[in-house]
C-alpha positions in Angstrom: 5.1 72.3 15.8 2.0 69.7 15.3 3.3 68.0 12.4 6.9 67.6 14.1 5.4 65.8 17.2 3.5 62.8 14.1 6.7 62.6 12.4 8.9 62.1 15.5 6.4 60.4 17.0 6.7 57.5 14.2 10.1 57.7 14.2 10.5 56.8 18.1 7.6 55.3 18.5 7.2 57.8 21.6 9.3 57.0 23.9 9.0 59.1 27.1 10.5 56.3 29.7 12.8 59.2 31.6 15.0 55.6 32.5 15.1 54.5 28.7 19.0 52.8 29.0 19.5 54.5 25.4 19.4 57.9 26.7 22.0 57.5 29.4 24.7 60.3 29.7 28.1 59.5 31.0 30.3 62.0 32.7 33.5 63.7 30.9 36.1 64.7 32.7 37.4 68.1 31.6 41.3 67.1 32.3 43.0 64.2 29.6 46.2 63.4 31.5 48.3 62.6 28.6 51.4 60.6 29.3 54.5 60.2 27.0 54.7 63.9 25.3 58.0 64.2 23.8 57.0 68.4 23.1 58.7 71.5 23.2 54.4 72.6 24.4 54.4 70.7 28.3 50.5 71.3 27.7 48.1 70.1 25.4 45.4 72.2 25.7 41.6 71.4 24.3 39.3 74.3 23.2 36.4 75.1 26.2 34.1 74.0 22.8 35.1 70.6 23.9 35.7 70.0 26.9 33.6 67.3 28.4 33.0 65.6 25.1 36.0 63.6 24.6 36.2 60.0 25.2 38.9 58.1 26.8 39.7 54.6 26.6 41.9 54.1 29.5 43.6 55.7 33.0 41.8 57.2 35.6 39.6 59.6 33.2 38.1 56.6 31.2 35.0 57.4 30.5 34.2 55.0 27.8 32.8 51.2 28.0 32.0 48.9 25.4 28.5 48.5 25.1 27.9 44.5 25.9 25.1 44.5 22.9 21.3 45.8 23.2 18.7 46.9 21.3 15.1 48.3 21.0 12.4 48.1 18.4 9.0 48.9 17.6 7.0 49.3 14.3 8.7 52.6 13.4 12.1 52.2 14.6 15.0 49.8 15.1 18.1 50.8 17.2 20.8 48.6 17.7 23.7 48.8 19.7 26.3 45.8 19.6 30.1 45.2 19.8 32.2 45.0 16.8 35.6 44.6 15.6 35.3 48.5 15.1 36.3 49.9 17.8 35.3 54.0 18.9 37.6 55.8 16.3 37.6 58.7 18.8 38.9 57.0 21.7 41.9 58.8 23.0 44.8 56.1 25.2 46.8 58.0 27.5 49.2 55.9 27.0 49.8 56.4 23.6 53.0 58.6 22.6 52.7 61.8 21.6 55.6 63.8 19.8 55.9 67.1 18.3 57.2 66.5 14.5 60.3 68.8 13.5 58.5 69.6 10.1 54.7 70.0 10.4 54.1 69.8 6.8 56.4 66.2 6.2 53.6 64.9 8.3 51.5 62.6 6.3 47.5 62.9 6.4 45.5 60.6 8.7 44.7 57.6 6.5 40.6 57.4 5.3 38.9 55.9 7.9 41.1 57.5 10.4 40.9 56.9 14.3 43.1 58.2 16.8 44.7 55.1 17.6 45.9 54.3 14.1 47.8 57.9 14.1 52.0 58.0 14.7 52.9 60.1 17.6 53.8 62.8 15.2 50.0 62.9 14.0 48.3 62.5 17.4 50.3 66.2 18.4 49.2 67.4 15.4 45.1 66.2 16.3 46.0 67.8 19.9 46.7 71.0 18.1 43.3 70.3 16.4 41.8 69.7 19.4 43.0 73.4 20.8 41.6 74.8 17.9 38.9 72.9 15.9 37.7 76.0 13.8 40.6 76.5 12.1 40.2 76.1 8.5 44.1 74.8 8.5 42.7 71.7 10.0 43.1 68.4 7.5 39.9 67.4 6.9 40.9 63.6 8.8 41.7 64.7 11.8 38.3 66.4 11.8 36.4 63.5 11.1 38.5 61.5 13.9 36.7 64.2 16.3 33.4 64.4 14.2 33.3 60.5 15.2 33.4 61.2 19.2 30.7 63.7 18.7 28.6 61.7 16.7 28.6 59.5 19.8 27.4 62.2 22.1 24.6 62.8 19.9 24.0 59.5 20.4 24.0 58.8 24.1 26.6 61.7 25.5 25.8 65.5 26.1 23.7 65.9 22.7 22.8 69.5 23.3 26.7 70.7 23.2 28.2 68.2 20.7 24.6 69.3 18.4 26.3 73.1 18.6 29.9 72.1 18.0 28.9 70.1 14.2 27.0 73.2 13.8 30.4 75.6 14.5 32.7 72.7 12.4 30.0 72.6 9.4 30.4 76.4 9.1 34.0 76.1 9.0 35.0 72.9 7.0 33.7 73.0 3.0 33.9 68.6 2.6 31.6 67.3 0.7 31.5 64.2 2.9 31.8 66.4 6.3 28.9 67.9 5.1 26.6 65.0 3.7 27.4 62.5 6.7 27.1 65.6 9.7 23.5 66.7 8.3 22.5 63.1 8.0 23.5 63.0 11.6 22.0 66.2 12.9 18.6 65.7 11.4 17.9 61.9 12.3 19.4 62.7 16.1 16.8 65.4 16.0 13.8 63.5 15.2 15.3 61.1 17.2 15.1 62.9 20.3 12.4 64.6 19.6 13.8 67.8 19.6 12.1 70.4 17.6 13.9 73.5 18.5 17.6 71.9 17.4 16.3 71.0 14.3 15.1 74.3 13.6 18.4 75.7 14.6 20.1 73.2 12.0 18.2 74.5 9.3 18.5 78.1 9.3 22.3 77.4 10.6 22.6 77.1 6.2 24.5 80.4 5.3 26.6 78.8 2.8 25.8 76.9 -0.2 27.9 73.9 0.5 26.2 73.6 4.3 23.3 72.7 1.8 24.4 69.3 1.1 21.6 67.1 2.8 20.1 64.4 1.6 16.8 65.2 -0.3 14.6 63.0 1.7 16.0 64.4 4.8 15.9 67.7 3.9 11.6 67.0 2.8 11.1 65.4 6.5 12.5 68.2 8.3 10.5 71.3 6.2 7.6 69.1 6.7 7.4 68.3 10.0 8.4 72.0 10.6 6.2 73.3 8.8 8.2 74.8 6.1 7.9 75.4 2.5 10.3 73.9 0.1 11.7 76.4 -2.2 12.8 76.4 -5.6 16.7 76.6 -4.6 16.1 73.3 -2.8 14.3 71.7 -5.8 17.1 72.3 -8.0 19.1 70.8 -5.5 17.7 67.7 -4.7 17.0 67.3 -9.1 18.2 64.0 -9.5 16.7 62.5 -6.7 13.1 63.8 -8.5 14.0 62.0 -11.6 15.6 64.9 -13.4 18.8 63.9 -15.0 19.0 66.4 -17.2 21.4 69.0 -15.2 22.7 70.8 -18.3 21.3 74.0 -17.6 21.2 74.1 -13.6 24.5 74.0 -14.0 25.2 76.4 -16.9 22.4 79.0 -16.5 21.3 78.4 -13.0 20.0 82.1 -12.5 18.2 82.1 -15.3 17.0 78.2 -14.6 16.1 79.6 -11.0 13.7 82.5 -12.0 11.7 80.3 -14.2 11.4 77.6 -11.6 10.2 80.1 -8.8 7.7 81.9 -11.5 6.3 78.6 -12.6 6.2 77.6 -8.8 4.0 81.0 -8.1 2.1 80.1 -11.0 1.2 76.6 -10.1 0.7 77.2 -6.1 0.1 80.9 -5.7 2.9 80.4 -3.4 6.7 81.3 -3.2 7.3 77.9 -2.5 5.6 74.3 -2.0 4.1 73.7 0.9 4.5 69.8 1.7 1.6 69.4 3.7 -0.5 69.6 0.5 1.3 66.2 -0.2 1.1 64.6 2.9 -2.2 64.2 4.9 -1.2 62.3 8.7 -3.2 59.9 7.5 -0.9 59.3 4.3 2.3 59.7 6.8 2.0 56.7 8.6 1.3 54.7 4.7 4.6 56.0 3.4 7.4 52.9 3.4 10.0 53.4 5.3 14.1 52.3 4.5 16.4 51.5 7.0 19.2 53.8 7.4 22.2 53.7 9.2 22.5 57.6 11.0 26.1 58.1 11.7 29.2 57.9 10.0 31.4 56.8 13.0 32.4 52.7 12.1 31.3 51.9 15.7 27.9 52.7 15.8 27.4 51.4 12.0 24.9 49.0 13.6 22.7 51.9 15.1 20.6 52.0 12.6 17.0 54.5 12.3 13.9 53.5 9.7 12.7 56.4 8.0 9.4 57.7 6.0 10.7 58.0 2.2 8.5 61.4 1.5 10.3 61.7 -1.5 8.7 58.3 -3.2 5.3 59.8 -3.0 3.6 59.4 -6.5 1.9 62.4 -6.4 4.5 64.5 -5.2 7.9 63.2 -7.5 5.8 63.2 -10.1 4.7 67.5 -9.8 8.4 67.8 -9.0 9.6 66.3 -11.7 7.1 68.0 -14.2 8.2 71.7 -12.8 12.2 71.0 -13.3 11.2 69.5 -16.9 8.6 72.6 -17.1 12.4 74.9 -16.3 14.5 73.3 -18.3 12.5 73.4 -21.7 11.8 77.3 -20.9 15.3 77.6 -19.9 16.6 76.4 -22.9 13.6 78.5 -25.3 14.8 81.8 -23.4 18.7 81.1 -24.2 17.7 80.4 -27.6 16.1 83.8 -28.2 18.8 84.9 -26.5 21.1 83.9 -28.8 19.2 84.4 -32.0 18.5 88.7 -30.7 22.4 88.2 -29.9 22.2 89.1 -26.5 24.7 88.1 -23.9 23.9 84.2 -22.2 24.3 84.3 -18.5 26.9 82.4 -17.1 27.8 80.7 -13.8 29.7 83.2 -12.4 30.0 81.2 -8.9 31.2 78.1 -10.5 34.8 77.2 -8.8 37.2 74.2 -10.3 39.0 73.2 -7.7 41.6 70.6 -7.9 41.0 67.3 -8.5 41.6 65.2 -5.5 43.6 62.1 -5.9 40.7 58.9 -5.7 41.0 56.4 -3.0 38.9 53.2 -4.1 36.4 53.0 -1.1 36.1 49.1 -0.5 33.5 49.8 2.5 31.3 51.9 0.3 31.5 49.1 -2.3 30.5 46.3 0.3 27.4 48.2 1.2 26.2 48.6 -2.2 26.6 45.2 -3.1 24.5 44.2 -0.2 21.8 46.6 -0.5 22.0 45.5 -4.3 21.3 41.4 -2.7 18.8 43.3 0.0 16.3 44.9 -3.1 16.6 41.2 -5.1 13.0 40.8 -4.9 11.9 44.9 -5.6 12.7 45.5 -9.0 12.2 49.7 -8.0 14.0 49.8 -5.3 16.7 47.3 -7.2 17.1 49.8 -10.1 18.0 53.0 -8.4 20.7 50.4 -6.4 21.9 49.9 -10.1 22.0 53.2 -10.8 24.3 54.2 -7.8 26.7 51.0 -8.4 27.2 52.4 -12.0 28.0 55.7 -10.0 30.7 54.1 -8.2 32.5 52.1 -10.5 32.3 55.0 -13.2 34.3 57.4 -10.5 37.0 55.2 -10.1 37.4 54.1 -14.0 40.4 55.4 -14.1 42.2 53.1 -11.7 41.4 50.0 -12.7 39.7 48.6 -16.2 37.7 46.3 -13.8 35.9 49.1 -11.8 34.9 49.9 -16.0 33.9 46.3 -16.1 31.9 46.5 -13.2 30.1 49.8 -14.2 29.4 48.1 -17.6 28.4 44.7 -15.7 25.4 47.5 -13.5 24.3 48.9 -16.6 23.5 45.6 -18.9 22.3 44.7 -15.5 19.4 47.3 -14.9 18.7 47.3 -18.9 18.0 43.5 -18.6 15.6 44.2 -15.9 13.2 46.8 -17.5 10.0 44.3 -17.7 10.1 43.5 -14.4 11.0 47.1 -13.4 7.9 48.6 -15.6 5.6 45.5 -14.4 6.3 46.4 -10.5 6.1 50.4 -11.6 2.7 49.9 -13.2 1.6 48.0 -10.3 2.5 50.1 -7.5 1.3 53.1 -9.8 -2.3 51.5 -9.8 -2.5 50.5 -6.2 -1.3 53.8 -4.9 -4.0 55.5 -7.5 -6.3 53.4 -6.2 -5.6 53.9 -2.4 -6.4 57.7 -3.3 -9.4 57.5 -5.4 -10.8 55.5 -1.8 -9.3 57.9 0.6 -10.8 61.1 -1.1 -13.5 62.0 -3.5 -12.3 62.9 -7.2 -12.8 64.0 -10.3 -13.1 61.5 -12.5 -11.8 62.8 -15.7 -8.1 63.2 -13.2 -8.7 59.5 -12.6 -9.0 58.8 -16.0 -5.4 61.0 -17.0 -3.4 59.2 -14.3 -4.7 56.0 -15.3 -3.8 56.2 -19.4 -0.3 57.7 -17.7 0.2 54.9 -15.6 -0.5 52.3 -18.4 2.3 54.1 -20.4 4.8 52.7 -18.0 7.9 53.5 -16.2 8.4 56.7 -18.2 11.6 58.0 -15.9 15.2 58.5 -18.0 17.8 55.0 -16.9 20.8 56.9 -17.3 22.8 53.2 -17.7 21.6 53.3 -21.4 23.4 57.2 -22.2 26.3 55.9 -19.9 27.2 52.3 -22.0 26.5 54.5 -25.5 29.4 56.7 -23.9 31.6 54.0 -22.8 30.8 51.8 -26.0 31.7 54.3 -28.2 35.1 55.7 -26.4 36.3 51.8 -26.4 35.3 52.2 -30.4 33.0 49.1 -29.9 30.4 51.7 -32.4 28.1 48.2 -33.3 27.8 47.5 -29.6 26.9 51.6 -28.6 24.6 51.4 -31.5 22.8 48.3 -30.4 22.3 50.2 -27.2 21.0 53.2 -28.6 18.5 51.0 -30.4 17.1 49.4 -27.5 17.2 52.7 -25.9 14.5 54.2 -28.8 12.8 50.6 -28.9 11.4 51.2 -25.6 10.7 54.6 -25.7 13.4 56.4 -23.8 14.6 58.9 -27.1 15.6 61.6 -24.8 19.2 61.5 -24.0 19.6 65.0 -22.0 21.1 65.9 -26.4 19.1 68.1 -28.7 19.5 65.3 -31.0 18.3 62.3 -28.5 19.0 59.0 -28.9 18.1 59.1 -32.5 21.3 61.9 -32.9 23.3 59.6 -31.0 22.6 56.6 -33.3 23.2 58.8 -36.4 26.4 60.2 -35.6 27.7 56.3 -34.1 26.7 54.9 -37.5 28.9 57.6 -39.4 31.9 56.3 -37.2 31.4 52.8 -38.1 31.5 53.6 -41.3 34.8 55.7 -41.3 36.4 53.1 -39.4 35.8 50.0 -41.9 
């Protein structure tokens, strides 16, 4: 566990003072005396697992007090607790009425960012039914989030162990992408903050379903590295986009074949079944890794609780090797499938792919605000700004069917991304040269390897820029063929020829030219 302690010390500044005010535990109460109950059930029971984990905002059993504003910081971590207009969303007010609905199925689901106080009397009755049986798959995820918000606060300033175990059980039940993502992030960062290797191990070993593996890639790598666990081929496939590998064609259509080839390539390259992360990150290198401030919790009342997280995934050597492994597996999968078709063999298909009914899109103003703030924050860092632009493009494109202005915003950030390529390229070359120089000074290196890396760096930024393909597609759909052709030409001019299709941007340009002629 040596690496874990090293990493957790970096995250926490090696806090060992038992009197630390950030670790105070508020005493909980097992009984929630609710007034104004209109129900055939005279007693609203709470499941034993969550006794003592609920936050109460009024009455004799009140156990929640708004923070007056505290902070702790050092060169590695920043924890801020401050009062905001967002109160604790799970807070139960005993004087708010609860009414049993005449028709359970007629009750509207909670809003996008739910809170107990914003529920109707009938919805509060439904919520207490969830508190009685939180592990039923029939519960609406909106009510689950209200409970979860309170459990997040317990992770931070209450009964960490008990809340941790309840969240693990909830993760095992609810196949909801947002819930899985936010809960994984909160559990990992809370474990690192509390320096709890055992709980971190418990989290990783609790993952036994595909939907539970929806973990932010950098945090997964932090977990595996700190616990000395190898990165598997499956982990690498799930994190492919975070290693700049955008072409998901065969990962989606032939995942078993892709995985088999990737596993063989990992075994051939490293002589192990997985990727040993300590080969990429020495103790000395770890302290030099750049960090990014991250909000730990989904709970809006804890939005000011942040932690500075080392971005291991952005290590040049590590990202480059992972990209090459994925690219190699992609090409070999493509060749294997082509040969199978030629031989008349049956082509493997993804039998586990499940088509889920589409959910109603609800535009997230909060996510938009956070992304725009990130763009402003990274304005002086062309590399970081590029990745924020990519997120903004994905975000607005997702909501294009709701309003034309969202599609216009997507186009806007695609154009901004393309227009800033020169500054991105210069910054990337400068950063990689600096990293190479540091690597040379810190260890003996083969001169031939150094020359090869210098040559690769001088080629410039070589990862895909999705804005080109997305703009070409948008313009084509709008029948703006001239604009689409210009985007293809610009991409080819900069050396980005591959667009994930067999013909690449050259083939796309030819098809667009044919459509333009037909339209004239």
